[in-house]
Structures are given as structure tokens and as C-alpha cells.
N, C-alpha and C positions, 0 to 999 in steps of 0.2 A: 818618453817612448812606451810605456805600458798603456796610455791612453788608446795609442795608435794601434797598437798590437790588438788590444780588446776590440777596437773599432772594427779591425780586418777579420779578425774571427767572427764578431758578431754579424757582420755582411756574408760571412761563408756559410753561416748556419741557416740565417733567413732565405738568402739567394740560394741554397741548396735544397731547401723544404718547397720553396716556389717552383724551382726547376723538376723538382719530382712530382710535385702536384700539377703542373701544368699539363703533362700528357693526359692524365685522367679526365683534367676539366675539359681540354680542348676535344679529346677523342670519344669521350664517353658522355660528359655532361651536356656540352652545348648542343649535341644532337638532340638531346633529349628535352631539354628544358630551356635551350635557346642561351645566349652569351650574358647578358644581363643576371638571370638567376645563377646559372653556372657561377660567374664571377662572385655574386654574392654570397653563394655557399661556401666557396674556398675562404671567404674572409674570416670567418671565426677560427678556422682550423690556422691560418696565419696568425691570427691575433696570437693564440697561444705558444706558438712557434716564437714569436716576438717577445713573449712576456718569459717564458723559460729560458731562451736564449739570452735575454737581458741579464736576468737573474744569475744564469752560470756564468757569463763572462766577467759580470762585476767582482763575482766570488773569486773566480778562478785567476783574474789578473789583479786582483786586490786593488780596484779602480777606486782612487779617493772618494769619500762620500761627500766631495763637494758638487756643487749644481755645474761647475764650469768643467769639471773632468768628466765627470758622467755625461753632460749636453756634448762634449766634445768628442766622447768615444760615439754616442749616436750620429754625431752629424759627419764624421770620419765614414761610418758605416752607411750613412744615407748618400753621399759623395760616389762612394763605390758601388752602389745600388743603382742609381740614376745613370751613372756612365756604363755601367754594364747594360742597362735597359735599354738606353739609347744607341749603344753601338751593336746590341743583337736586332734592333728595330730596324737601324739604318741597313745594317748589313745583311740580315736575313730575309726581311720584309722588304727590301729596297724602298723603303720610304724615308720622308724627312719627318723631322721632330713634330712639326707642325702639322702635317698627315696624320702622324699617330695621334695628337693628341685631340685633333678634330674629330678622328674615327673612333674616338672611346664612348661607351653608351653614358648617357649623361647621371644616370644613377649609380651605376658601380663605378664611373669614373671618378665621381665624387668622394664616394665611399674610399677608392683607393687613394685618392689624395689626403684624405683624413689618415687613413691607413698609414702612409707616408710619414706624416705628422708625429703619429703615435710611435712608430718604428723608430725615429730620431730621438724622440723623448722619454723611450721607454728605459734606458741604462739609468736615467735620473729619477723616474718614477718609480722604480722598483725600490729606490732609497728610502722612499716614504713609507713603505711596508717592511722594511728590515725589521726584523725581531732585536729588541734590546738596543735599539739605535734611537739616538735624538739629532738634533743639530751635533755636527762636528766641531769639538772646540777650536777655536782660532789656531791654538799650536799644533794641530794634527793637520791644518789646510796645506795643500800644497801648490 
């Protein structure tokens, strides 16, 4: 249950940040630099949100340091993010998922797909850099 709760909160942090940045990107950056550059400029900010969000949720929810627990947290968040995004795309923009994917810029769209992978893996990736931690002994694994 801790993994699911952590995944939900992780999703809310990243989705909230993305929702806050979207109007800035769409209304201010896109008219000045175009869609591709605007989306690419947003990516480093979102990467920082992903890193700090993952660090915070694994500490706050004491997600076990096992790959399965950390990756499960990320996959819960990813499933929620994709569900929310596709619902918003289908509902707000009146597009099909195929239209949405076909309409993405090839460069920033590819970077976005890579960022989704990083988003899902980050709760596990931050465990590689936690201070004073090595592999979790077998008797601590859940």
C-alpha cells in the first residue's frame, strides 16, 4: 500500500508541475520560439521536478530500497500520468490517441518519451545515490 500511495503522490507532484508550466509554455514560449524549442526548454525543469519529487516521496513514504518497490512506485505514477494525459487529450482537444501521437514534434516527442521512462525509473534511480546506502540486505527486503 505504501508503494501505491507513494506513486499517487509522485504523480500529483509531477503532473501538478507540468500543469503549472503548460500555460507558460503554450501562451508565452510557443509564440516566441515555436513548439519544439518551447517543449525542449521545459524538459530540464521537469527533470528537476522528477528528481526532487522522487527523492522526496521515497523518503516520505519510506519506500523500500528494493528495485521492485521503487520501480512499482514509478510505474503506478506513470500509469496515472498517461491516463490523465490521454483523458485530457481526448476530452479537451477532441483528438484520438493516434492523432495525438502523430501530431507530436519528432524531436521533442522523442525526448518526451525518454522523459516518461526517466519518470518511471527515477524512484529506483535515486536509490543508487542515497547516502550511506548499499544494496539492501535480504532480511530488509519486502
